[in-house]
C-alpha positions as CSV (number, residue, x, y, z in Angstrom):
1,X,-12.5,11.3,14.5
2,X,-10.1,11.8,17.4
3,X,-6.6,13.0,16.5
4,X,-3.6,12.3,18.8
5,X,-0.2,13.7,18.3
6,X,3.0,12.3,19.8
7,X,5.5,15.2,20.1
8,X,8.7,16.2,21.9
9,X,12.4,15.7,21.5
10,X,14.0,12.8,19.6
11,X,14.6,9.5,21.2
12,X,11.7,9.7,23.7
13,X,9.5,6.9,22.4
14,X,7.2,8.7,20.0
15,X,7.3,6.1,17.2
16,X,7.3,3.2,19.6
17,X,4.2,4.6,21.4
18,X,2.5,5.5,18.1
19,X,2.8,1.9,17.0
20,X,1.6,0.6,20.4
21,X,-1.4,2.9,20.4
22,X,-2.4,1.7,17.0
23,X,-2.0,-1.9,18.0
24,X,-4.1,-1.3,21.2
25,X,-6.8,1.0,19.9
26,X,-6.7,0.6,16.1
27,X,-7.1,3.6,13.9
28,X,-4.7,5.0,11.3
29,X,-1.1,6.0,12.1
30,X,1.0,8.6,10.3
31,X,4.7,8.3,10.5
32,X,7.3,11.0,10.5
33,X,7.9,12.1,6.9
34,X,11.4,13.6,7.6
35,X,12.8,10.1,8.2
36,X,11.8,9.1,4.7
37,X,13.1,12.4,3.3
38,X,16.5,11.7,4.9
39,X,16.6,8.2,3.6
40,X,15.9,9.4,0.1
41,X,18.3,12.4,0.4
42,X,21.5,11.1,2.1
43,X,23.1,14.4,2.8
44,X,22.9,17.2,5.4
45,X,19.4,18.6,5.5
46,X,19.3,22.4,5.0
47,X,16.8,25.2,5.5
48,X,15.7,25.0,1.9
49,X,14.5,21.4,2.5
50,X,12.1,22.4,5.3
51,X,9.1,23.3,3.0
52,X,9.4,20.0,1.1
53,X,9.6,18.1,4.4
54,X,6.6,20.0,5.9
55,X,4.5,19.5,2.7
56,X,5.3,15.8,2.8
57,X,4.1,15.6,6.4
58,X,1.0,17.5,5.7
59,X,0.2,15.3,2.6
60,X,0.5,12.2,4.7
61,X,-1.7,13.7,7.5
62,X,-4.3,14.9,5.0
63,X,-4.4,11.5,3.3
64,X,-5.0,9.8,6.7
65,X,-7.6,12.4,7.7
66,X,-9.5,11.7,4.4
67,X,-10.0,8.1,5.5
68,X,-12.0,9.4,8.5
69,X,-10.7,6.9,11.0
70,X,-12.2,6.9,14.5
71,X,-8.6,7.4,15.8
72,X,-5.8,9.2,13.9
73,X,-2.4,8.8,15.5
74,X,0.3,11.2,14.4
75,X,3.9,10.3,15.1
76,X,4.6,14.0,14.8
77,X,3.2,17.1,13.1
78,X,4.3,20.5,11.8
79,X,5.4,21.7,15.3
80,X,8.4,19.4,15.1
81,X,9.3,20.8,11.7
82,X,9.0,24.3,13.0
83,X,11.1,23.7,16.1
84,X,13.8,21.7,14.3
85,X,14.1,24.3,11.6
86,X,14.6,27.0,14.3
87,X,17.0,24.8,16.2
88,X,19.1,23.7,13.3
89,X,18.9,26.8,11.1
90,X,17.8,29.7,13.2
91,X,14.8,30.3,10.9
92,X,11.6,28.7,9.7
93,X,9.2,29.3,6.8
94,X,6.4,31.5,8.2
95,X,3.6,29.5,6.6
96,X,4.3,26.4,8.7
97,X,2.8,27.9,12.0
98,X,-0.3,29.3,10.2
99,X,-0.9,25.9,8.5
100,X,-0.4,24.1,11.8
101,X,-2.9,26.3,13.6
102,X,-5.6,25.7,10.9
103,X,-5.8,22.0,12.0
104,X,-7.6,20.5,15.0
105,X,-5.8,18.1,17.3
106,X,-7.6,16.5,20.2
107,X,-4.6,15.6,22.3
108,X,-0.8,16.1,22.2
109,X,1.2,13.5,24.2
110,X,4.4,15.5,25.0
111,X,7.2,13.1,25.8
112,X,9.9,14.1,28.2
113,X,13.5,13.2,27.5
114,X,14.2,12.5,31.2
115,X,14.5,9.1,32.8
116,X,15.4,7.3,29.5
117,X,18.6,7.0,27.5
118,X,19.2,8.6,24.1
119,X,19.6,6.0,21.3
120,X,21.6,6.7,18.2
121,X,19.8,5.7,15.0
122,X,21.8,7.5,12.3
123,X,19.4,10.4,12.0
124,X,19.3,11.8,15.5
125,X,21.6,14.7,16.5
126,X,20.9,15.7,20.1
127,X,22.7,13.1,22.4
128,X,23.0,15.6,25.2
129,X,20.1,15.8,27.7
130,X,20.2,19.7,28.0
131,X,19.6,20.0,24.2
132,X,16.7,17.6,24.4
133,X,15.3,19.4,27.4
134,X,15.5,22.7,25.6
135,X,13.5,21.2,22.7
136,X,11.0,19.7,25.2
137,X,10.5,23.1,26.8
138,X,10.1,24.9,23.5
139,X,7.5,22.3,22.5
140,X,5.6,22.7,25.8
141,X,5.8,26.5,25.6
142,X,4.3,26.5,22.0
143,X,1.5,24.1,22.9
144,X,0.6,26.1,26.1
145,X,0.9,29.4,24.3
146,X,-1.5,28.2,21.6
147,X,-3.8,26.5,24.1
148,X,-3.4,23.1,22.6
149,X,-4.6,20.1,24.7
150,X,-1.6,18.2,26.1
151,X,-0.5,15.6,28.5
152,X,3.0,15.1,29.6
153,X,4.4,11.6,29.3
154,X,7.4,10.7,31.4
155,X,9.1,8.0,33.4
156,X,10.6,4.7,32.2
157,X,9.3,2.9,29.1
158,X,6.6,1.0,31.0
159,X,5.4,4.1,32.7
160,X,5.2,6.0,29.3
161,X,3.1,3.2,27.8
162,X,0.7,3.2,30.8
163,X,0.3,7.0,30.7
164,X,-0.2,7.1,26.9
165,X,-2.7,4.3,26.8
166,X,-4.7,5.8,29.7
167,X,-4.7,9.2,28.0
168,X,-6.0,7.8,24.7
169,X,-8.5,5.6,26.4
170,X,-9.9,8.6,28.2
171,X,-10.0,10.6,25.0
172,X,-11.9,7.9,23.2
173,X,-14.4,7.6,26.1
174,X,-15.3,11.3,25.8
């Protein structure tokens, strides 16, 4: 099983690319649990919600891993929960990073917020590019610090799709 994670700031095409990758290569896709959590809990999310959100994301990922698909596409993983918790609340439950590091990921596609417009969807909260760039750099720093395999995805929408498809095609050929 090859595991690909789409990661980075909001409004960079992660969900769109995850769906496109699944359509092109098959496999199993795991969506972003926090979106469901927000829909079911229409209020401001708080630090006390982070463990439930993280456990939900892990449960969805574990259920997908149990299917043993040849390709597992994750729209996000615990790193986003960690960074959003730190960004929004200045803290994060310590167990999240340890749990994230227990798992194997073959490739992280890190999406840049540059060269595309931010799109409001009712759940996003970083319309300003400097905020999204800070999140991007924090994500990149964590991935590099923990020696996680990554490829940066950037450019317009068409370029992002070409880069993501090529990266996954190469991964599957290995």
